[in-house]
mmCIF file of the C-alpha atoms, coordinates in Angstrom:
data_MODEL
# 
_entry.id   MODEL 
# 
loop_
_atom_site.group_PDB 
_atom_site.id 
_atom_site.type_symbol 
_atom_site.label_atom_id 
_atom_site.label_alt_id 
_atom_site.label_comp_id 
_atom_site.label_asym_id 
_atom_site.label_entity_id 
_atom_site.label_seq_id 
_atom_site.pdbx_PDB_ins_code 
_atom_site.Cartn_x 
_atom_site.Cartn_y 
_atom_site.Cartn_z 
_atom_site.occupancy 
_atom_site.B_iso_or_equiv 
_atom_site.pdbx_formal_charge 
_atom_site.auth_seq_id 
_atom_site.auth_comp_id 
_atom_site.auth_asym_id 
_atom_site.auth_atom_id 
_atom_site.pdbx_PDB_model_num 
ATOM 1   C CA . MET A 1 1   ? 65.007 87.352  -77.591  1.00 0.00 ? 1   MET A CA 1 
ATOM 2   C CA . SER A 1 2   ? 67.736 89.777  -76.605  1.00 0.00 ? 2   SER A CA 1 
ATOM 3   C CA . ILE A 1 3   ? 66.809 93.190  -75.288  1.00 0.00 ? 3   ILE A CA 1 
ATOM 4   C CA . GLU A 1 4   ? 68.228 96.069  -77.299  1.00 0.00 ? 4   GLU A CA 1 
ATOM 5   C CA . VAL A 1 5   ? 67.931 99.778  -76.636  1.00 0.00 ? 5   VAL A CA 1 
ATOM 6   C CA . GLY A 1 6   ? 65.267 101.304 -78.889  1.00 0.00 ? 6   GLY A CA 1 
ATOM 7   C CA . SER A 1 7   ? 63.315 98.094  -79.453  1.00 0.00 ? 7   SER A CA 1 
ATOM 8   C CA . LYS A 1 8   ? 59.589 97.883  -78.723  1.00 0.00 ? 8   LYS A CA 1 
ATOM 9   C CA . CYS A 1 9   ? 57.874 94.875  -77.236  1.00 0.00 ? 9   CYS A CA 1 
ATOM 10  C CA . GLN A 1 10  ? 54.775 93.784  -75.362  1.00 0.00 ? 10  GLN A CA 1 
ATOM 11  C CA . GLY A 1 11  ? 54.989 93.297  -71.630  1.00 0.00 ? 11  GLY A CA 1 
ATOM 12  C CA . LYS A 1 12  ? 52.843 92.549  -68.621  1.00 0.00 ? 12  LYS A CA 1 
ATOM 13  C CA . VAL A 1 13  ? 52.664 94.793  -65.559  1.00 0.00 ? 13  VAL A CA 1 
ATOM 14  C CA . THR A 1 14  ? 53.785 92.702  -62.580  1.00 0.00 ? 14  THR A CA 1 
ATOM 15  C CA . GLY A 1 15  ? 54.048 95.340  -59.876  1.00 0.00 ? 15  GLY A CA 1 
ATOM 16  C CA . ILE A 1 16  ? 53.279 98.976  -59.152  1.00 0.00 ? 16  ILE A CA 1 
ATOM 17  C CA . THR A 1 17  ? 55.142 101.316 -56.817  1.00 0.00 ? 17  THR A CA 1 
ATOM 18  C CA . ASN A 1 18  ? 54.812 105.029 -56.105  1.00 0.00 ? 18  ASN A CA 1 
ATOM 19  C CA . PHE A 1 19  ? 57.703 105.759 -58.523  1.00 0.00 ? 19  PHE A CA 1 
ATOM 20  C CA . GLY A 1 20  ? 56.762 103.490 -61.425  1.00 0.00 ? 20  GLY A CA 1 
ATOM 21  C CA . ALA A 1 21  ? 55.679 100.075 -62.633  1.00 0.00 ? 21  ALA A CA 1 
ATOM 22  C CA . PHE A 1 22  ? 57.582 96.849  -63.167  1.00 0.00 ? 22  PHE A CA 1 
ATOM 23  C CA . VAL A 1 23  ? 56.929 95.168  -66.505  1.00 0.00 ? 23  VAL A CA 1 
ATOM 24  C CA . GLU A 1 24  ? 57.833 91.582  -67.394  1.00 0.00 ? 24  GLU A CA 1 
ATOM 25  C CA . LEU A 1 25  ? 59.183 91.327  -70.928  1.00 0.00 ? 25  LEU A CA 1 
ATOM 26  C CA . PRO A 1 26  ? 58.845 88.325  -73.291  1.00 0.00 ? 26  PRO A CA 1 
ATOM 27  C CA . SER A 1 27  ? 62.442 87.300  -72.565  1.00 0.00 ? 27  SER A CA 1 
ATOM 28  C CA . GLY A 1 28  ? 61.500 86.758  -68.924  1.00 0.00 ? 28  GLY A CA 1 
ATOM 29  C CA . SER A 1 29  ? 63.404 89.758  -67.621  1.00 0.00 ? 29  SER A CA 1 
ATOM 30  C CA . THR A 1 30  ? 61.743 92.612  -65.755  1.00 0.00 ? 30  THR A CA 1 
ATOM 31  C CA . GLY A 1 31  ? 62.156 96.320  -66.417  1.00 0.00 ? 31  GLY A CA 1 
ATOM 32  C CA . LEU A 1 32  ? 60.961 99.512  -64.779  1.00 0.00 ? 32  LEU A CA 1 
ATOM 33  C CA . VAL A 1 33  ? 58.710 102.116 -66.350  1.00 0.00 ? 33  VAL A CA 1 
ATOM 34  C CA . HIS A 1 34  ? 59.348 105.291 -64.358  1.00 0.00 ? 34  HIS A CA 1 
ATOM 35  C CA . ILE A 1 35  ? 56.229 107.290 -63.475  1.00 0.00 ? 35  ILE A CA 1 
ATOM 36  C CA . SER A 1 36  ? 57.387 110.105 -65.773  1.00 0.00 ? 36  SER A CA 1 
ATOM 37  C CA . GLU A 1 37  ? 57.407 107.669 -68.725  1.00 0.00 ? 37  GLU A CA 1 
ATOM 38  C CA . VAL A 1 38  ? 53.836 106.376 -68.284  1.00 0.00 ? 38  VAL A CA 1 
ATOM 39  C CA . ALA A 1 39  ? 51.901 109.147 -70.065  1.00 0.00 ? 39  ALA A CA 1 
ATOM 40  C CA . ASP A 1 40  ? 52.413 112.440 -71.870  1.00 0.00 ? 40  ASP A CA 1 
ATOM 41  C CA . SER A 1 41  ? 50.505 114.282 -69.158  1.00 0.00 ? 41  SER A CA 1 
ATOM 42  C CA . TYR A 1 42  ? 51.461 114.688 -65.498  1.00 0.00 ? 42  TYR A CA 1 
ATOM 43  C CA . VAL A 1 43  ? 50.924 111.452 -63.559  1.00 0.00 ? 43  VAL A CA 1 
ATOM 44  C CA . LYS A 1 44  ? 50.163 112.024 -59.897  1.00 0.00 ? 44  LYS A CA 1 
ATOM 45  C CA . ASP A 1 45  ? 48.888 108.518 -59.171  1.00 0.00 ? 45  ASP A CA 1 
ATOM 46  C CA . ILE A 1 46  ? 50.166 105.720 -61.399  1.00 0.00 ? 46  ILE A CA 1 
ATOM 47  C CA . ASN A 1 47  ? 47.194 103.551 -60.417  1.00 0.00 ? 47  ASN A CA 1 
ATOM 48  C CA . GLU A 1 48  ? 44.966 105.790 -62.555  1.00 0.00 ? 48  GLU A CA 1 
ATOM 49  C CA . PHE A 1 49  ? 46.872 104.623 -65.643  1.00 0.00 ? 49  PHE A CA 1 
ATOM 50  C CA . LEU A 1 50  ? 48.042 101.064 -64.911  1.00 0.00 ? 50  LEU A CA 1 
ATOM 51  C CA . THR A 1 51  ? 46.973 98.022  -62.925  1.00 0.00 ? 51  THR A CA 1 
ATOM 52  C CA . VAL A 1 52  ? 48.772 94.745  -62.255  1.00 0.00 ? 52  VAL A CA 1 
ATOM 53  C CA . GLY A 1 53  ? 48.189 92.345  -65.136  1.00 0.00 ? 53  GLY A CA 1 
ATOM 54  C CA . ASP A 1 54  ? 47.817 94.979  -67.869  1.00 0.00 ? 54  ASP A CA 1 
ATOM 55  C CA . GLU A 1 55  ? 49.405 94.214  -71.232  1.00 0.00 ? 55  GLU A CA 1 
ATOM 56  C CA . VAL A 1 56  ? 51.398 97.251  -72.402  1.00 0.00 ? 56  VAL A CA 1 
ATOM 57  C CA . THR A 1 57  ? 53.676 98.152  -75.290  1.00 0.00 ? 57  THR A CA 1 
ATOM 58  C CA . VAL A 1 58  ? 57.009 99.468  -74.030  1.00 0.00 ? 58  VAL A CA 1 
ATOM 59  C CA . LYS A 1 59  ? 60.145 100.853 -75.596  1.00 0.00 ? 59  LYS A CA 1 
ATOM 60  C CA . VAL A 1 60  ? 63.526 99.904  -74.145  1.00 0.00 ? 60  VAL A CA 1 
ATOM 61  C CA . MET A 1 61  ? 65.264 103.126 -73.157  1.00 0.00 ? 61  MET A CA 1 
ATOM 62  C CA . ASN A 1 62  ? 68.413 101.764 -71.515  1.00 0.00 ? 62  ASN A CA 1 
ATOM 63  C CA . VAL A 1 63  ? 70.011 98.567  -70.279  1.00 0.00 ? 63  VAL A CA 1 
ATOM 64  C CA . GLU A 1 64  ? 72.541 99.013  -67.495  1.00 0.00 ? 64  GLU A CA 1 
ATOM 65  C CA . LYS A 1 65  ? 75.526 96.773  -66.802  1.00 0.00 ? 65  LYS A CA 1 
ATOM 66  C CA . ASP A 1 66  ? 73.959 95.457  -63.600  1.00 0.00 ? 66  ASP A CA 1 
ATOM 67  C CA . GLY A 1 67  ? 70.930 94.209  -65.582  1.00 0.00 ? 67  GLY A CA 1 
ATOM 68  C CA . LYS A 1 68  ? 68.469 97.014  -64.837  1.00 0.00 ? 68  LYS A CA 1 
ATOM 69  C CA . ILE A 1 69  ? 66.220 97.810  -67.791  1.00 0.00 ? 69  ILE A CA 1 
ATOM 70  C CA . GLY A 1 70  ? 64.628 101.238 -68.253  1.00 0.00 ? 70  GLY A CA 1 
ATOM 71  C CA . LEU A 1 71  ? 61.351 101.231 -70.179  1.00 0.00 ? 71  LEU A CA 1 
ATOM 72  C CA . SER A 1 72  ? 58.929 103.840 -71.530  1.00 0.00 ? 72  SER A CA 1 
ATOM 73  C CA . ILE A 1 73  ? 55.252 103.501 -72.418  1.00 0.00 ? 73  ILE A CA 1 
ATOM 74  C CA . ARG A 1 74  ? 55.038 107.155 -73.450  1.00 0.00 ? 74  ARG A CA 1 
ATOM 75  C CA . LYS A 1 75  ? 57.764 106.913 -76.094  1.00 0.00 ? 75  LYS A CA 1 
ATOM 76  C CA . ALA A 1 76  ? 56.405 103.616 -77.427  1.00 0.00 ? 76  ALA A CA 1 
ATOM 77  C CA . LYS A 1 77  ? 53.064 105.319 -78.078  1.00 0.00 ? 77  LYS A CA 1 
ATOM 78  C CA . ALA A 1 78  ? 54.753 108.373 -79.597  1.00 0.00 ? 78  ALA A CA 1 
ATOM 79  C CA . SER A 1 79  ? 56.703 106.288 -82.088  1.00 0.00 ? 79  SER A CA 1 
ATOM 80  C CA . GLU A 1 80  ? 53.527 104.375 -83.057  1.00 0.00 ? 80  GLU A CA 1 
ATOM 81  C CA . GLU A 1 81  ? 51.657 107.637 -83.621  1.00 0.00 ? 81  GLU A CA 1 
ATOM 82  C CA . GLY A 1 82  ? 54.586 109.015 -85.602  1.00 0.00 ? 82  GLY A CA 1 
ATOM 83  C CA . ALA A 1 83  ? 54.568 105.964 -87.859  1.00 0.00 ? 83  ALA A CA 1 
ATOM 84  C CA . LYS A 1 84  ? 50.798 106.270 -88.372  1.00 0.00 ? 84  LYS A CA 1 
ATOM 85  C CA . LYS A 1 85  ? 51.139 109.974 -89.185  1.00 0.00 ? 85  LYS A CA 1 
ATOM 86  C CA . ALA A 1 86  ? 53.925 109.258 -91.686  1.00 0.00 ? 86  ALA A CA 1 
ATOM 87  C CA . GLU A 1 87  ? 51.771 106.582 -93.284  1.00 0.00 ? 87  GLU A CA 1 
ATOM 88  C CA . ARG A 1 88  ? 48.811 108.977 -93.589  1.00 0.00 ? 88  ARG A CA 1 
ATOM 89  C CA . THR A 1 89  ? 50.920 111.727 -95.114  1.00 0.00 ? 89  THR A CA 1 
ATOM 90  C CA . ALA A 1 90  ? 52.492 109.285 -97.572  1.00 0.00 ? 90  ALA A CA 1 
ATOM 91  C CA . ARG A 1 91  ? 49.022 108.382 -98.869  1.00 0.00 ? 91  ARG A CA 1 
ATOM 92  C CA . GLN A 1 92  ? 47.845 111.979 -99.265  1.00 0.00 ? 92  GLN A CA 1 
ATOM 93  C CA . PRO A 1 93  ? 48.597 113.773 -102.501 1.00 0.00 ? 93  PRO A CA 1 
ATOM 94  C CA . VAL A 1 94  ? 50.945 116.704 -102.292 1.00 0.00 ? 94  VAL A CA 1 
ATOM 95  C CA . LYS A 1 95  ? 49.127 120.016 -102.613 1.00 0.00 ? 95  LYS A CA 1 
ATOM 96  C CA . PRO A 1 96  ? 50.873 122.734 -104.610 1.00 0.00 ? 96  PRO A CA 1 
ATOM 97  C CA . ARG A 1 97  ? 51.783 125.734 -102.513 1.00 0.00 ? 97  ARG A CA 1 
ATOM 98  C CA . ARG A 1 98  ? 50.293 129.080 -103.269 1.00 0.00 ? 98  ARG A CA 1 
ATOM 99  C CA . LYS A 1 99  ? 52.681 131.876 -103.991 1.00 0.00 ? 99  LYS A CA 1 
ATOM 100 C CA . GLU A 1 100 ? 52.434 134.249 -101.087 1.00 0.00 ? 100 GLU A CA 1 
ATOM 101 C CA . GLN A 1 101 ? 52.081 137.874 -101.990 1.00 0.00 ? 101 GLN A CA 1 
ATOM 102 C CA . PRO A 1 102 ? 54.310 140.276 -100.127 1.00 0.00 ? 102 PRO A CA 1 
ATOM 103 C CA . SER A 1 103 ? 52.062 141.996 -97.616  1.00 0.00 ? 103 SER A CA 1 
ATOM 104 C CA . LEU A 1 104 ? 54.302 144.908 -96.617  1.00 0.00 ? 104 LEU A CA 1 
ATOM 105 C CA . SER A 1 105 ? 57.282 146.592 -98.155  1.00 0.00 ? 105 SER A CA 1 
ATOM 106 C CA . PHE A 1 106 ? 60.574 146.870 -96.322  1.00 0.00 ? 106 PHE A CA 1 
ATOM 107 C CA . GLU A 1 107 ? 59.953 150.525 -95.516  1.00 0.00 ? 107 GLU A CA 1 
ATOM 108 C CA . ASP A 1 108 ? 56.536 149.724 -94.046  1.00 0.00 ? 108 ASP A CA 1 
ATOM 109 C CA . LYS A 1 109 ? 58.025 146.976 -91.901  1.00 0.00 ? 109 LYS A CA 1 
ATOM 110 C CA . MET A 1 110 ? 60.829 149.293 -90.741  1.00 0.00 ? 110 MET A CA 1 
ATOM 111 C CA . ASN A 1 111 ? 58.342 152.062 -89.847  1.00 0.00 ? 111 ASN A CA 1 
ATOM 112 C CA . ARG A 1 112 ? 56.225 149.595 -87.876  1.00 0.00 ? 112 ARG A CA 1 
ATOM 113 C CA . PHE A 1 113 ? 59.301 148.350 -86.031  1.00 0.00 ? 113 PHE A CA 1 
ATOM 114 C CA . LEU A 1 114 ? 60.415 151.901 -85.138  1.00 0.00 ? 114 LEU A CA 1 
ATOM 115 C CA . LYS A 1 115 ? 56.950 152.819 -83.874  1.00 0.00 ? 115 LYS A CA 1 
ATOM 116 C CA . ASP A 1 116 ? 56.696 149.673 -81.701  1.00 0.00 ? 116 ASP A CA 1 
ATOM 117 C CA . SER A 1 117 ? 60.219 150.217 -80.424  1.00 0.00 ? 117 SER A CA 1 
ATOM 118 C CA . GLU A 1 118 ? 59.515 153.832 -79.420  1.00 0.00 ? 118 GLU A CA 1 
ATOM 119 C CA . GLU A 1 119 ? 56.299 152.813 -77.651  1.00 0.00 ? 119 GLU A CA 1 
ATOM 120 C CA . ARG A 1 120 ? 58.066 150.111 -75.678  1.00 0.00 ? 120 ARG A CA 1 
ATOM 121 C CA . LEU A 1 121 ? 60.921 152.432 -74.756  1.00 0.00 ? 121 LEU A CA 1 
ATOM 122 C CA . SER A 1 122 ? 58.573 155.175 -73.552  1.00 0.00 ? 122 SER A CA 1 
ATOM 123 C CA . SER A 1 123 ? 56.516 152.755 -71.436  1.00 0.00 ? 123 SER A CA 1 
ATOM 124 C CA . LEU A 1 124 ? 59.731 151.345 -69.961  1.00 0.00 ? 124 LEU A CA 1 
ATOM 125 C CA . LYS A 1 125 ? 60.936 154.835 -69.057  1.00 0.00 ? 125 LYS A CA 1 
ATOM 126 C CA . ARG A 1 126 ? 57.563 155.707 -67.551  1.00 0.00 ? 126 ARG A CA 1 
ATOM 127 C CA . ASN A 1 127 ? 57.581 152.614 -65.344  1.00 0.00 ? 127 ASN A CA 1 
ATOM 128 C CA . THR A 1 128 ? 61.198 152.876 -64.188  1.00 0.00 ? 128 THR A CA 1 
ATOM 129 C CA . GLU A 1 129 ? 61.424 156.641 -63.512  1.00 0.00 ? 129 GLU A CA 1 
ATOM 130 C CA . SER A 1 130 ? 58.781 156.476 -60.790  1.00 0.00 ? 130 SER A CA 1 
ATOM 131 C CA . LYS A 1 131 ? 60.604 153.602 -59.101  1.00 0.00 ? 131 LYS A CA 1 
ATOM 132 C CA . ARG A 1 132 ? 64.015 155.195 -58.962  1.00 0.00 ? 132 ARG A CA 1 
ATOM 133 C CA . GLY A 1 133 ? 65.289 156.396 -55.655  1.00 0.00 ? 133 GLY A CA 1 
ATOM 134 C CA . GLY A 1 134 ? 64.806 154.829 -52.311  1.00 0.00 ? 134 GLY A CA 1 
ATOM 135 C CA . ARG A 1 135 ? 64.564 155.728 -48.657  1.00 0.00 ? 135 ARG A CA 1 
ATOM 136 C CA . ASN A 1 136 ? 68.070 157.100 -48.332  1.00 0.00 ? 136 ASN A CA 1 
ATOM 137 C CA . THR A 1 137 ? 68.293 159.220 -51.474  1.00 0.00 ? 137 THR A CA 1 
ATOM 138 C CA . LYS A 1 138 ? 68.866 162.941 -51.269  1.00 0.00 ? 138 LYS A CA 1 
ATOM 139 C CA . ARG A 1 139 ? 66.084 165.152 -52.489  1.00 0.00 ? 139 ARG A CA 1 
ATOM 140 C CA . GLY A 1 140 ? 66.920 168.438 -53.710  1.00 0.00 ? 140 GLY A CA 1 
# 
């Protein structure tokens, strides 16, 4: 089995370091899952997510010329969830959209915008006028 970028496969965690985990692929080669590619959330300690001997699904992110293989558990899960979501939405009937009624006229929207703009401008002036001047300014 050749390893191609974008393919998903099962692998076994063979080693854990502070920067990631090494995963043995079915072809016999070993790739690295960087700590940032383990989970969607922040991973402070990789040992909370993986242990040596775990079977994981990984996605091949890159294969370098020197043989290093970059893997991702996070993106493998995301693509599985995306496929499941697409399958669910394909089964659901399409609901007709309601026609939305215009809530405000153009004039009403313009008046609201002008009012908000004037309020923001006045509060900006109020906050900056008191802060102008410094130690060395002339008072007169």
